[in-house]
C-alpha positions in Angstrom: -9.1 236.9 -154.8 -11.8 238.3 -152.5 -13.0 237.6 -149.0 -15.3 235.0 -150.4 -12.4 232.8 -151.4 -10.7 233.0 -147.9 -12.7 230.2 -146.2 -11.9 227.8 -149.1 -8.2 228.7 -148.9 -8.1 228.2 -145.1 -9.8 224.9 -145.5 -7.2 223.9 -148.1 -4.3 224.9 -145.7 -5.8 223.0 -142.8 -6.1 219.9 -145.0 -2.5 220.1 -146.1 -1.3 220.4 -142.5 -3.5 217.4 -141.5 -2.0 215.3 -144.3 1.5 216.4 -143.3 0.8 215.3 -139.7 -0.5 211.9 -140.8 2.6 211.3 -143.0 4.9 212.3 -140.2 3.2 209.8 -137.9 3.5 207.0 -140.5 7.3 207.8 -140.9 7.9 207.5 -137.1 6.0 204.3 -137.0 8.1 202.9 -139.8 11.3 204.1 -138.0 10.2 202.4 -134.8 9.9 199.1 -136.6 13.4 199.3 -138.0 15.1 200.1 -134.6 16.3 197.2 -132.4 14.1 196.3 -129.5 17.1 196.4 -127.0 17.5 200.2 -127.2 13.9 201.4 -127.8 10.7 200.4 -126.0 7.4 201.4 -127.4 4.8 202.7 -125.0 1.4 202.5 -126.7 0.5 201.8 -130.3 1.9 203.5 -133.4 -1.4 205.2 -133.8 -0.9 207.1 -130.6 2.1 208.9 -132.1 4.2 208.5 -128.9 7.8 207.1 -128.9 9.5 206.7 -125.4 12.9 205.3 -124.3 13.3 203.0 -121.3 15.5 205.5 -119.3 12.9 208.2 -119.3 14.3 210.2 -122.2 12.2 212.7 -124.1 9.5 211.5 -126.6 10.4 211.4 -130.3 7.0 212.6 -131.3 5.0 214.8 -129.0 1.3 214.9 -129.9 -0.8 218.0 -129.6 -3.2 219.1 -126.9 -6.1 217.9 -128.8 -5.2 214.3 -128.2 -4.9 215.0 -124.4 -8.3 216.5 -124.4 -9.6 213.4 -126.2 -7.9 211.1 -123.7 -9.3 213.1 -120.7 -12.7 213.0 -122.2 -12.4 209.2 -122.8 -11.3 208.8 -119.2 -14.3 210.7 -117.9 -16.6 208.5 -120.0 -14.7 205.3 -118.8 -13.9 204.2 -122.4 -10.0 203.9 -121.9 -8.2 201.0 -123.3 -5.2 199.5 -121.3 -2.8 200.9 -123.9 -4.3 204.4 -123.8 -4.1 204.3 -120.0 -0.4 203.3 -119.9 0.4 205.9 -122.5 -1.3 208.6 -120.4 0.7 207.6 -117.2 3.9 207.7 -119.1 3.2 211.2 -120.4 2.5 212.4 -116.9 5.7 211.0 -115.5 7.8 212.6 -118.3 6.2 216.0 -117.7 7.0 215.8 -114.0 10.6 215.0 -114.7 11.0 217.9 -117.1 9.5 220.3 -114.5 11.8 219.0 -111.8 14.9 219.5 -114.0 13.9 223.0 -114.9 13.2 224.0 -111.3 16.5 222.5 -110.0 18.6 224.2 -112.7 17.0 227.6 -112.1 17.0 227.6 -108.3 20.1 225.4 -107.7 21.7 227.8 -105.3 18.8 228.5 -103.1 16.0 226.0 -103.5 17.5 222.6 -104.5 19.7 222.0 -101.5 18.5 222.5 -98.0 20.6 223.2 -94.9 20.8 219.5 -94.1 22.1 218.6 -97.6 18.9 217.0 -98.9 17.2 217.8 -102.2 14.2 220.1 -101.8 11.1 218.2 -102.4 12.8 214.8 -102.5 12.7 211.9 -100.1 15.9 211.9 -98.0 15.5 208.2 -97.3 15.3 207.1 -100.9 18.5 206.2 -102.8 17.8 208.7 -105.5 16.7 211.5 -103.3 19.5 211.3 -100.8 22.8 213.2 -101.4 26.0 211.4 -100.7 28.3 213.6 -98.6 31.4 211.8 -99.9 30.4 211.9 -103.6 33.1 213.6 -105.7 30.5 214.9 -108.2 29.2 218.4 -107.8 26.1 218.6 -105.6 25.2 222.0 -107.1 23.7 220.5 -110.3 26.6 221.8 -112.2 30.2 220.9 -112.8 32.2 218.3 -114.8 32.4 215.6 -112.1 36.1 216.3 -111.4 37.7 215.9 -107.9 37.3 218.6 -105.4 40.1 221.2 -105.3 40.7 220.7 -101.6 40.6 216.9 -101.8 43.7 214.7 -101.4 44.4 211.2 -102.5 41.8 208.7 -103.6 41.0 205.1 -103.4 43.9 203.0 -101.9 46.1 206.0 -100.9 47.0 207.4 -97.4 46.5 211.1 -98.1 48.0 214.1 -99.6 51.7 214.2 -100.5 53.9 215.4 -97.7 51.3 214.8 -95.0 52.8 213.8 -91.6 50.8 211.7 -89.3 51.3 212.1 -85.6 51.4 209.2 -83.1 47.9 208.3 -82.0 47.2 208.0 -78.4 45.6 204.7 -77.3 41.8 205.1 -77.0 40.3 203.9 -73.8 37.1 203.1 -75.7 39.0 200.7 -78.0 37.8 197.1 -77.2 41.5 196.0 -77.3 42.6 198.6 -74.9 44.6 197.2 -72.0 45.3 199.6 -69.2 48.0 197.4 -67.5 49.9 196.9 -70.8 50.2 200.6 -71.6 53.7 202.1 -71.5 57.0 201.1 -73.2 56.5 198.1 -75.4 59.4 195.6 -75.4 59.5 192.9 -78.1 61.4 189.7 -77.4 61.8 186.5 -79.4 60.2 183.6 -77.7 61.5 180.1 -78.7 59.1 177.3 -77.8 60.5 174.5 -75.6 61.5 171.4 -77.6 59.2 168.5 -77.1 60.7 165.3 -75.8 59.6 163.4 -78.9 61.2 165.9 -81.2 64.4 166.2 -79.2 66.1 163.2 -80.8 65.2 164.3 -84.4 66.8 167.7 -83.7 69.9 166.5 -81.8 71.0 163.6 -84.1 71.8 165.9 -87.2 73.8 168.2 -84.9 75.9 165.4 -83.5 76.4 163.7 -86.9 77.5 167.0 -88.4 79.9 167.5 -85.5 81.6 164.2 -86.3 82.5 165.6 -89.7 83.8 169.1 -88.8 84.8 168.6 -85.1 83.9 172.3 -84.2 82.6 172.4 -80.6 81.8 176.2 -80.8 79.3 175.6 -83.6 77.5 172.9 -81.5 77.4 175.3 -78.6 75.8 178.0 -80.7 73.2 175.6 -82.1 72.3 174.4 -78.6 71.9 177.9 -77.3 69.4 178.6 -80.2 67.3 175.7 -79.0 65.1 175.9 -75.9 65.8 172.4 -74.5 64.3 173.3 -71.2 64.3 170.4 -68.7 65.4 167.9 -71.3 68.8 169.5 -72.0 70.6 166.7 -70.1 69.4 164.2 -72.7 71.7 165.8 -75.3 74.7 164.2 -73.6 73.1 160.8 -73.4 72.1 160.9 -77.1 75.6 162.0 -78.1 77.2 159.2 -76.2 74.7 156.6 -77.7 75.7 157.7 -81.2 79.4 157.6 -80.3 79.0 154.0 -79.1 77.7 152.9 -82.5 80.5 154.9 -84.3 84.2 154.8 -84.5 86.9 155.4 -82.0 87.5 158.9 -83.4 83.8 159.6 -82.9 84.1 158.7 -79.2 87.2 160.9 -78.9 85.2 163.8 -80.4 82.3 163.2 -78.1 84.5 163.2 -75.0 85.9 166.6 -76.2 82.4 167.9 -76.8 81.2 167.0 -73.3 84.3 168.7 -71.8 83.7 171.9 -73.8 80.0 172.1 -73.0 80.3 171.7 -69.3 79.9 175.0 -67.5 78.8 176.8 -70.6 75.6 175.0 -71.8 75.4 172.0 -69.4 76.2 171.7 -65.7 77.8 168.8 -63.8 74.4 167.8 -62.5 73.1 167.6 -66.1 76.1 165.4 -67.0 75.6 163.1 -64.0 71.9 162.8 -64.8 72.8 161.8 -68.4 75.3 159.1 -67.5 72.9 157.8 -64.9 70.3 157.4 -67.6 72.9 155.6 -69.8 73.7 153.1 -67.0 70.0 152.3 -66.7 69.7 151.8 -70.5 72.7 149.5 -70.9 70.6 146.3 -71.4 69.1 147.9 -74.5 72.4 149.4 -75.7 74.0 146.0 -75.6 71.7 144.7 -78.3 73.3 147.1 -80.8 76.7 147.4 -79.3 77.9 144.4 -77.4 80.9 146.3 -76.0 78.7 149.1 -74.6 79.5 148.4 -70.8 83.3 148.7 -71.4 83.0 151.8 -73.6 80.6 153.5 -71.2 83.1 152.9 -68.4 85.8 154.5 -70.5 83.4 157.5 -71.1 82.9 157.8 -67.3 86.6 157.7 -66.6 87.4 160.3 -69.2 84.6 162.5 -68.0 85.8 162.4 -64.4 89.4 163.1 -65.5 88.1 166.1 -67.6 86.1 167.4 -64.6 82.9 166.8 -66.5 81.5 164.6 -63.7 82.1 165.2 -60.0 84.9 163.2 -58.4 82.4 161.3 -56.1 80.3 160.1 -59.0 81.5 156.4 -58.6 81.0 156.5 -54.8 77.3 157.2 -55.2 76.8 153.7 -56.8 78.7 151.6 -54.3 76.4 148.9 -53.1 73.4 150.3 -55.0 73.8 148.7 -58.4 71.8 145.6 -59.3 72.4 145.4 -63.0 75.4 143.4 -64.0 76.1 145.5 -67.1 76.1 148.7 -65.1 78.5 147.1 -62.6 80.9 146.2 -65.4 80.9 149.8 -66.6 81.6 151.2 -63.2 84.4 148.7 -62.5 86.0 149.6 -65.8 85.9 153.3 -65.0 87.4 152.7 -61.5 90.3 150.6 -62.9 91.2 153.3 -65.5 91.2 156.0 -62.9 93.4 153.9 -60.6 95.9 153.3 -63.4 96.0 156.9 -64.7 95.9 158.6 -61.3 99.0 160.7 -62.0 97.6 161.9 -65.4 95.3 164.9 -65.4 93.5 163.8 -68.6 93.0 160.4 -70.1 93.8 161.5 -73.6 94.7 158.1 -74.9 91.6 156.2 -73.6 90.2 156.0 -77.1 93.6 155.5 -78.8 95.2 157.7 -81.4 93.1 158.0 -84.5 91.2 160.2 -86.8 92.4 162.9 -89.2 92.2 165.5 -86.5 95.3 164.1 -84.7 98.7 165.7 -85.5 100.8 164.0 -88.1 103.7 163.3 -85.7 101.4 161.2 -83.5 100.1 159.3 -86.5 103.7 158.6 -87.8 104.7 157.5 -84.3 101.7 155.1 -84.1 102.5 153.6 -87.5 106.1 153.0 -86.4 105.0 151.2 -83.3 102.6 149.1 -85.3 105.3 147.9 -87.7 107.8 147.2 -84.8 105.2 145.1 -83.0 104.4 143.2 -86.2 108.1 142.4 -86.7 108.2 141.0 -83.2 104.9 139.1 -83.1 104.3 138.5 -86.8 100.5 138.8 -86.2 99.0 140.2 -89.4 95.4 140.4 -88.1 96.5 142.5 -85.1 98.4 144.9 -87.4 95.4 145.2 -89.6 93.1 145.9 -86.6 95.5 148.6 -85.3 95.7 150.2 -88.8 91.9 150.3 -89.0 91.6 151.9 -85.6 93.8 154.8 -86.7 91.0 155.8 -89.2 93.3 157.6 -91.6 92.9 155.9 -95.0 94.3 159.0 -96.7 97.6 158.6 -94.7 98.3 154.9 -95.4 101.1 155.8 -97.8 103.1 156.7 -94.7 102.8 153.1 -93.6 104.1 151.8 -96.9 107.0 154.3 -96.7 108.0 153.4 -93.2 107.8 149.6 -94.0 110.2 150.0 -97.0 112.6 152.1 -94.9 112.7 149.4 -92.3 113.5 146.8 -94.9 116.4 149.0 -96.3 117.8 149.6 -92.8 117.4 145.9 -91.6 120.1 143.2 -91.8 119.1 139.9 -93.4 116.1 138.8 -95.4 113.7 138.2 -92.5 112.3 141.8 -92.4 112.0 141.8 -96.2 109.9 138.7 -96.3 107.7 139.8 -93.4 107.0 143.2 -94.9 106.1 141.7 -98.2 103.6 139.4 -96.4 102.1 142.4 -94.5 101.7 144.6 -97.6 100.3 141.6 -99.6 97.6 141.1 -96.9 96.8 144.8 -96.9 96.6 144.8 -100.7 94.3 141.8 -100.9 91.9 143.1 -98.3 91.8 146.5 -99.9 92.9 148.3 -96.8 95.7 150.0 -98.8 94.6 151.2 -102.2 96.6 151.4 -105.4 97.0 155.1 -105.0 98.4 154.9 -101.5 100.7 152.0 -102.5 102.1 153.9 -105.5 102.6 157.0 -103.5 104.5 155.3 -100.7 106.9 153.6 -103.2 107.3 156.8 -105.2 108.4 158.6 -102.0 111.1 156.0 -101.6 112.2 156.4 -105.2 112.6 160.2 -104.7 114.5 160.0 -101.4 116.7 157.0 -102.4 119.9 159.1 -103.0 119.6 160.6 -99.5 118.8 157.2 -97.9 122.0 155.8 -99.7 124.1 158.2 -97.6 123.1 156.3 -94.5 122.6 152.9 -96.1 125.3 152.3 -98.8 123.6 149.2 -100.2 120.2 150.8 -100.3 120.1 150.8 -104.1 120.7 147.1 -104.5 118.4 146.2 -101.6 115.7 148.3 -103.1 115.9 146.6 -106.5 115.7 143.2 -105.0 112.7 144.2 -102.8 110.8 145.7 -105.7 111.3 142.5 -107.8 109.9 140.4 -104.9 106.9 142.7 -104.4 106.1 142.4 -108.1 106.4 138.6 -108.0 103.9 138.5 -105.1 101.5 140.9 -106.9 101.9 143.7 -104.3 102.8 146.4 -106.9 102.2 146.8 -110.6 104.6 146.5 -113.5 104.7 150.2 -114.1 105.7 150.8 -110.5 108.4 148.2 -110.7 109.8 149.8 -113.9 109.8 153.2 -112.3 112.4 152.1 -109.7 115.7 154.0 -110.4 118.6 151.8 -111.3 122.3 152.8 -111.0 124.5 151.9 -114.0 127.6 149.9 -113.1 131.0 150.5 -114.7 133.2 147.3 -114.5 136.9 148.0 -114.9 139.7 145.5 -115.7 142.7 145.0 -113.6 145.4 147.6 -113.3 147.6 145.9 -115.8 145.1 146.4 -118.6 145.6 150.1 -118.6 142.2 151.1 -117.3 140.3 149.8 -120.3 136.5 149.2 -119.6 135.3 145.7 -120.5 132.5 145.5 -123.0 
């Protein structure tokens, strides 16, 4: 082949390259149509041969410089289409980004970061051009984005392990700084003062619970935990009001409570103020408790005897009382103090009752009750006295003492009267089945010992049990449980000691 054939071969090679370029462009256009629209955005037309990504990535197909020259020439002539103009601007931006990346990677140590920490050639006020001083990523254009070697802790931590923080001095520029309050800080628990409206709601549970356990020390501790303030005297008046509506044992417990609180939680002036309030409220108290004037007089007499009230408390009201109910209460207190002048304490002003009393006192009161009944024969009075004792768990003692009196008595009078009394208690439900059975069972167990003092106790007991069963006082099982002594009847001496069948 000579030189004459060279131009033809060159023309053939250029034609092959041009065909290869066109086929390549057609392939990229077909690939663009297959890709999803979410990840790839087309800038320009497929004929332009340019494929760009939204995030400014590099082009998939980079056209030659001939196309740029053609575009520049079209720009000078003013024949650009909108698509060609957008494609040209995108190419310029992509080239600028590539130049910036290359220059920053080459001169990262000297040119990219200035003395103030801003990128060279970038806008320090723009979000992209400003360098964050607290950024954990490397600002040198290199690195893997790991934490700094000298750093400690992270988000939500206090600092490096083993770091000890010293006490910070108060800053005078702090808006909460108080020059007067500087120094040793003393913390104290402040209890707000109890409102007068809430006082009754807080005191009533304390008093009601005290009626159950009878522990004055616990009440004292509870009152010290409350800031009653100027209304602390009202605790005594509320306690007395609740006791007036309760039982005799509640009134006895209230008198003890007032005596124990005087001088420790409440003073004599507080007690005098409380009783003065009670005297003024007597017209209202009578509506719920008709016997309130007499009971309040007993409270005043007991308080004076226990040194809860001053001795001249009654003298302050002479000639100054206009209320008839208050006058009755003061007269009642004066009479009790005159009768019991030789006694230091009026312990029996409320009677002997309640489970807190000693057993010996309860037994003594039941014996007096039965003796008075045998003399007067008044069943209702005996029932009233038994209820005032307020010891339903100890009623078996009354049954025991009644049967013992029958065994020790002479004649049938005591037997019939005791059957009448027990029958009344049984019908009213004052003495339960359990208490009745327990009282008779105690007699059954101690009958041999009682027979030593009363030889005929066995026969008397059998007769009394039969009568009680006939009057429906005891059950058949209790009657059958009565022990019976077998009798051996011998013949006369002449029969040789043979026992009769």
